[in-house]
Legacy VTK file of the C-alpha trace (Angstrom):
# vtk DataFile Version 3.0
C-alpha trace
ASCII
DATASET POLYDATA
POINTS 130 float
9.585 1.379 23.221
9.437 -2.443 23.691
6.438 -4.293 21.120
5.525 -7.054 20.722
4.098 -8.767 17.051
0.694 -8.786 17.667
-0.947 -10.210 14.107
0.304 -11.179 10.672
-1.366 -10.291 7.747
-1.430 -10.845 4.033
-4.240 -10.471 2.660
-5.421 -9.921 -1.517
-7.790 -7.681 -2.874
-8.589 -7.181 -6.718
-10.272 -3.569 -8.055
-12.402 -3.206 -10.863
-12.685 0.658 -10.356
-10.929 3.537 -9.098
-10.079 4.150 -5.212
-9.642 6.975 -3.690
-8.108 6.518 -0.069
-9.251 3.193 0.333
-8.694 2.306 4.122
-6.532 -1.675 3.541
-5.598 -2.165 6.962
-6.637 -0.609 10.184
-4.557 -0.099 12.632
-5.163 0.794 16.528
-3.681 4.113 17.662
-1.483 1.824 20.875
-0.559 -0.129 17.126
2.247 -0.352 14.066
2.650 -2.208 10.772
4.917 -2.815 9.537
5.464 -4.471 5.650
7.550 -6.698 3.884
6.099 -7.510 1.000
3.827 -6.157 -1.888
2.779 -7.515 -5.137
0.749 -5.578 -7.552
-0.573 -6.654 -10.620
-2.488 -4.719 -13.702
-4.448 -7.792 -15.558
-3.403 -8.323 -19.243
-7.418 -7.561 -20.201
-6.628 -3.948 -19.218
-6.425 -0.640 -22.039
-5.180 1.549 -19.908
-1.893 1.648 -18.023
-2.811 1.923 -14.187
-1.675 4.098 -11.680
-1.282 3.296 -8.164
-0.222 4.374 -4.822
-0.415 2.111 -1.164
0.708 4.328 2.102
0.248 4.682 5.834
-1.502 8.080 7.078
-3.394 9.109 9.878
-6.849 9.845 7.648
-5.754 8.868 4.024
-2.912 9.001 2.224
-0.113 11.660 2.607
-0.567 14.081 -0.517
2.572 14.041 -3.409
3.068 17.513 -3.838
4.955 18.028 -7.346
8.614 19.868 -7.828
9.261 19.904 -3.191
11.806 19.280 -1.706
9.239 18.091 1.040
8.120 14.476 0.214
5.144 12.074 0.719
6.251 9.903 4.465
4.505 6.376 4.788
4.653 5.571 0.824
4.957 1.537 0.382
4.194 1.676 -3.192
3.784 5.140 -6.110
3.629 3.683 -9.482
2.216 6.224 -11.728
1.203 3.627 -14.560
1.883 0.009 -14.304
1.111 -0.828 -18.053
-1.435 -3.802 -18.780
-0.222 -7.354 -18.111
2.986 -6.109 -15.837
2.931 -4.832 -12.044
5.336 -4.851 -9.276
6.853 -6.458 -6.316
8.995 -5.148 -3.667
10.694 -7.059 -0.736
13.914 -6.967 1.113
14.283 -10.600 2.123
12.693 -11.023 5.278
13.109 -7.667 6.206
10.189 -4.465 6.935
10.188 -2.272 3.822
8.143 0.456 5.542
7.636 0.150 9.118
3.947 2.995 9.585
3.802 5.182 12.485
1.630 4.401 15.704
-2.057 4.790 14.858
-1.511 5.633 10.497
-3.316 2.856 8.091
-2.484 1.654 5.404
-4.372 3.220 2.564
-5.137 2.780 -1.989
-5.373 5.038 -3.939
-5.109 3.326 -7.539
-6.672 4.817 -11.343
-9.284 2.468 -13.240
-8.607 -0.339 -14.437
-10.021 0.023 -17.516
-11.266 -3.670 -19.224
-9.837 -5.688 -16.283
-8.707 -5.456 -13.036
-5.311 -4.103 -10.475
-4.553 -7.040 -8.132
-3.050 -6.133 -4.684
-1.129 -8.999 -2.665
0.417 -7.226 1.005
2.532 -9.114 3.812
2.708 -7.287 6.372
2.636 -7.628 10.587
0.346 -5.005 13.104
2.365 -4.295 15.958
1.240 -3.280 19.399
3.281 -1.141 20.471
4.122 -1.556 24.666
LINES 1 131
130 0 1 2 3 4 5 6 7 8 9 10 11 12 13 14 15 16 17 18 19 20 21 22 23 24 25 26 27 28 29 30 31 32 33 34 35 36 37 38 39 40 41 42 43 44 45 46 47 48 49 50 51 52 53 54 55 56 57 58 59 60 61 62 63 64 65 66 67 68 69 70 71 72 73 74 75 76 77 78 79 80 81 82 83 84 85 86 87 88 89 90 91 92 93 94 95 96 97 98 99 100 101 102 103 104 105 106 107 108 109 110 111 112 113 114 115 116 117 118 119 120 121 122 123 124 125 126 127 128 129
């Protein structure tokens, strides 16, 4: 399948409340995304650790089932508790770290960053599939 680069996307978000399946990037039916970099930082002012999941899905993040051999597809990041003042970064030196399925959007779910915030930076391309 031939592709062409449609849009380079570099975005930053800041969350002070819990989010459940918040659509970050809307991908068209004939497009897919390629993620190249992410950074998720918990503010030092947070009084709790913050869980965060980011990934692709048709209408929401896929469900993770405990003790199952079946993985959740399309996962970019899954962290059970980013400590205050800490964070996670993912990249592969220019290669995509996630290639989404055609038509699947990018979603985020996170717990409440009580007393502070959770900052998210993502760099990706939305690609038109020919």
